[in-house]
C-alpha positions as CSV (number, residue, x, y, z in Angstrom):
1,X,53.6,103.6,113.9
2,X,55.2,101.0,111.5
3,X,56.9,103.8,109.7
4,X,58.5,105.0,112.9
5,X,59.7,101.5,113.8
6,X,61.2,100.9,110.3
7,X,62.8,104.3,110.3
8,X,64.4,103.6,113.7
9,X,65.6,100.2,112.6
10,X,67.1,101.5,109.4
11,X,68.9,104.3,111.2
12,X,70.3,101.7,113.7
13,X,71.5,99.4,110.9
14,X,73.2,102.3,109.0
15,X,74.9,103.5,112.2
16,X,76.3,100.0,112.9
17,X,77.6,99.6,109.4
18,X,79.3,102.9,109.6
19,X,80.8,102.0,113.0
20,X,82.1,98.6,111.6
21,X,83.6,100.4,108.6
22,X,85.4,102.9,110.9
23,X,86.8,100.1,113.0
24,X,88.0,98.2,109.9
25,X,89.8,101.4,108.7
26,X,91.4,102.0,112.0
27,X,92.6,98.4,112.1
28,X,94.2,98.9,108.7
29,X,96.2,101.8,110.1
30,X,94.1,104.6,108.6
31,X,92.6,106.4,111.6
32,X,90.4,108.7,109.5
33,X,89.5,106.1,107.0
34,X,91.5,108.0,104.3
35,X,95.0,107.6,103.1
36,X,96.7,111.0,102.9
37,X,98.9,111.5,99.8
38,X,100.8,114.8,99.1
39,X,99.9,116.2,95.7
40,X,102.1,118.6,93.8
41,X,101.0,120.8,90.9
42,X,102.5,120.1,87.4
43,X,104.0,123.5,86.3
44,X,103.2,122.7,82.7
45,X,99.5,121.7,82.6
46,X,98.4,122.4,86.2
47,X,97.4,118.8,87.0
48,X,98.0,117.6,90.5
49,X,100.3,114.6,90.8
50,X,101.6,112.5,93.7
51,X,105.3,113.2,94.6
52,X,106.1,109.5,94.6
53,X,106.4,107.9,91.1
54,X,105.9,111.0,89.0
55,X,108.4,112.2,86.4
56,X,110.5,115.0,87.8
57,X,113.1,117.6,87.0
58,X,115.6,119.1,89.5
59,X,116.6,122.7,88.8
60,X,118.5,125.2,91.0
61,X,117.8,123.2,94.2
62,X,114.1,122.9,93.4
63,X,112.4,119.7,92.2
64,X,109.4,120.0,89.8
65,X,107.0,117.1,89.4
66,X,105.1,116.4,86.2
67,X,102.0,114.3,85.3
68,X,103.9,112.7,82.4
69,X,107.2,112.7,80.6
70,X,105.5,114.6,77.8
71,X,104.7,117.5,80.1
72,X,108.3,117.4,81.4
73,X,109.7,117.5,77.9
74,X,107.3,120.4,76.9
75,X,108.4,122.3,80.0
76,X,112.1,121.8,79.0
77,X,111.2,123.0,75.4
78,X,109.4,126.1,76.7
79,X,112.1,126.9,79.3
80,X,115.4,126.1,77.4
81,X,117.5,128.0,80.0
82,X,116.5,125.5,82.7
83,X,119.0,122.8,82.8
84,X,118.9,120.2,85.5
85,X,119.1,116.6,86.2
86,X,116.1,114.5,85.2
87,X,114.6,111.8,87.4
88,X,112.4,108.9,86.5
């Protein structure tokens, strides 16, 4: 009987903590509790990087994003015909 009471109490506490966390996330402007960030694939190493703040290269109307300036430079060495304007 004690086990049943403690189990019920523990379940209730966990549910209340989860509900409080959800309310706190919604108040912060994140309805699902998660911040959604678009990730793009680095064409050189395959890593996924955020579009904001990553080194990039514009070429023929397409923008490539890289995990680092080293990957961007390696991409330029491997694809010498690609000439574009570099960003960041």
